[in-house]
C-alpha positions in Angstrom: -26.8 -18.0 -26.9 -24.6 -16.1 -27.5 -25.5 -12.3 -27.0 -22.2 -10.2 -29.0 -19.0 -11.8 -30.7 -16.0 -10.9 -29.3 -12.1 -12.5 -28.7 -10.3 -12.8 -26.2 -8.6 -9.7 -26.5 -11.7 -7.5 -25.0 -11.8 -9.4 -22.0 -7.6 -9.5 -21.3 -8.9 -5.2 -21.9 -11.7 -6.0 -19.6 -9.7 -7.6 -17.0 -7.2 -4.9 -17.4 -8.9 -2.5 -16.7 -9.9 -4.4 -13.5 -6.5 -4.8 -12.0 -5.6 -1.2 -12.6 -7.9 -0.6 -10.7 -7.6 -2.7 -8.0 -4.1 -1.3 -7.8 -4.8 1.7 -7.5 -7.2 1.2 -4.7 -5.2 -0.5 -2.7 -2.2 1.7 -3.3 -4.7 4.5 -2.5 -5.3 3.1 0.7 -1.6 2.3 1.5 -0.9 5.9 1.0 -3.9 7.8 2.8 -3.1 4.9 6.1 1.2 6.2 6.1 -0.2 9.8 5.3 -2.4 10.2 7.8 0.1 8.6 9.9 3.1 11.0 9.0 0.6 14.0 9.4 0.0 13.0 13.2 3.7 12.4 13.7 4.6 15.6 11.8 1.9 17.2 14.8 3.5 15.4 17.6 7.1 16.3 16.5 6.2 20.7 16.1 4.3 20.4 18.8 5.6 18.0 22.0 8.6 16.6 20.4 10.8 19.9 19.1 9.7 22.4 22.1 10.6 20.0 24.7 13.6 18.3 23.9 14.7 21.9 22.5 16.1 20.0 19.1 16.5 21.5 15.6 14.0 20.8 12.5 16.8 17.6 11.0 17.5 16.2 14.8 13.5 15.6 15.3 12.7 14.8 11.3 15.7 12.1 12.2 13.6 10.3 15.2 10.6 10.6 13.4 11.5 9.1 10.5 12.0 5.1 11.4 8.9 5.7 13.4 6.9 6.6 10.9 9.0 3.5 8.5 7.2 1.0 11.3 4.0 2.4 10.5 4.0 1.9 6.8 5.4 -1.7 7.5 2.8 -2.5 9.8 -0.1 -0.7 7.3 1.4 -2.0 4.0 1.4 -6.1 6.2 -2.7 -5.1 7.4 -2.9 -4.5 3.6 -2.0 -7.7 2.7 -3.0 -9.7 5.2 -6.4 -8.2 5.0 -6.9 -8.2 1.2 -5.0 -11.3 0.5 -2.9 -9.8 -1.7 -1.2 -12.9 -4.0 2.9 -13.4 -3.8 3.6 -12.1 -6.9 6.4 -9.2 -7.2 5.1 -7.5 -10.1 1.7 -6.9 -8.5 3.3 -6.1 -4.6 6.1 -3.8 -6.8 3.1 -2.2 -9.0 1.0 -1.4 -5.6 3.9 -0.1 -3.8 5.3 2.6 -6.6 1.7 3.0 -7.3 1.4 4.4 -3.6 4.2 6.5 -3.5 3.3 8.0 -6.5 0.3 9.6 -4.4 3.2 10.2 -1.8 5.2 12.3 -3.6 2.6 14.2 -5.4 1.2 14.8 -1.7 4.1 16.2 -0.6 4.7 18.5 -3.8 1.2 19.7 -3.1 1.7 20.4 0.7 5.4 22.2 -0.4 3.8 24.2 -3.1 1.0 25.3 -0.5 3.5 25.8 2.3 5.6 28.3 -0.6 2.6 30.2 -1.5 1.3 31.0 2.6 5.5 32.0 2.9 6.8 29.0 5.1 10.3 30.0 2.6 12.6 29.2 5.4 10.6 26.1 7.2 10.8 24.7 3.8 14.6 25.1 3.2 16.1 24.3 6.9 15.7 20.8 6.0 19.1 19.0 6.8 20.3 17.1 3.5 21.6 13.9 5.8 17.9 14.4 6.8 16.7 14.8 3.3 18.7 11.9 2.0 17.3 9.5 4.8 13.5 11.0 3.5 14.5 9.6 0.3 15.5 6.7 1.5 12.3 6.3 3.7 10.2 6.8 0.6 12.3 4.3 -1.7 11.4 1.4 1.3 8.1 2.8 1.5 7.5 2.1 -2.3 9.0 -1.4 -2.2 8.1 -2.7 1.0 5.1 -4.4 -0.1 7.6 -6.3 -2.2 9.9 -6.4 0.4 7.0 -7.9 3.1 7.4 -11.4 0.8 10.7 -11.5 2.4 8.9 -12.1 5.7 6.1 -14.0 4.8 5.9 -18.4 5.6 5.4 -20.2 2.0 2.5 -21.9 2.1 3.1 -25.9 1.3 4.0 -26.9 -2.5 4.6 -23.3 -3.0 7.6 -23.1 -5.4 10.1 -20.7 -5.2 10.2 -19.4 -8.5 5.9 -18.9 -9.2 5.2 -16.0 -11.1 1.2 -17.1 -11.0 -1.3 -17.4 -8.2 -3.0 -20.4 -7.4 -6.2 -20.5 -6.9 -6.3 -24.1 -6.1 -9.5 -25.3 -8.9 -7.8 -25.4 -11.8 -9.0 -29.1 -13.0 -12.7 -28.1 -11.4 -15.8 -27.1 -14.0 -17.1 -23.4 -12.9 -20.0 -24.5 -10.7 -18.0 -27.1 -9.0 -15.1 -24.4 -8.2 -17.8 -21.0 -7.5 -20.8 -23.2 -5.3 -23.8 -21.1 -5.5 -25.2 -19.5 -1.5 -28.3 -18.5 -1.7 -29.1 -15.6 1.2 -30.6 -18.0 3.7 -27.4 -20.4 3.3 -25.0 -17.2 3.1 -27.1 -15.3 6.7 -27.2 -19.2 8.6 -23.3 -19.4 8.3 -22.8 -16.0 9.4 -24.8 -16.0 12.9 -23.0 -19.9 13.1 -19.8 -18.0 12.8 -20.6 -15.6 15.2 
């Protein structure tokens, strides 16, 4: 029984909305993990690294930028593995770019707040070289999900130029591809695996 008549464009639109929300959610997770780690690194830099070692602001930034980039790389890899993000370049670039936009907006909001509180000297104390390296690290942050495709192992039979994902059920019927599992069966399987 057909409840309503529609075209494939409606389903395409719904799929695009779902994909947009999925990319936005993953990008936000990538951003928030990296941003919170940068706040923690900044706290350590300002409270421990600079006063103890008598470093200037630019010197301390040059020490902490690689640490933040390493942590961002680990967070990107964690998200790729945890959410099983497919090896599709456009998809991963979208996640990185949206996360980069989140990061830029957060930095701009933080700069405006610091400007309003009267910390103008601290903002302008940034060295040109440290700022250029910061922009380079930001670009690396945006490209990181895509760059990690180069170090991931390819599955057996996966082609170099594959543009779409495969789920292994192309020739199966829906009933065979998506088995129905009762709650009691799922609980039993969960107990068995634990």
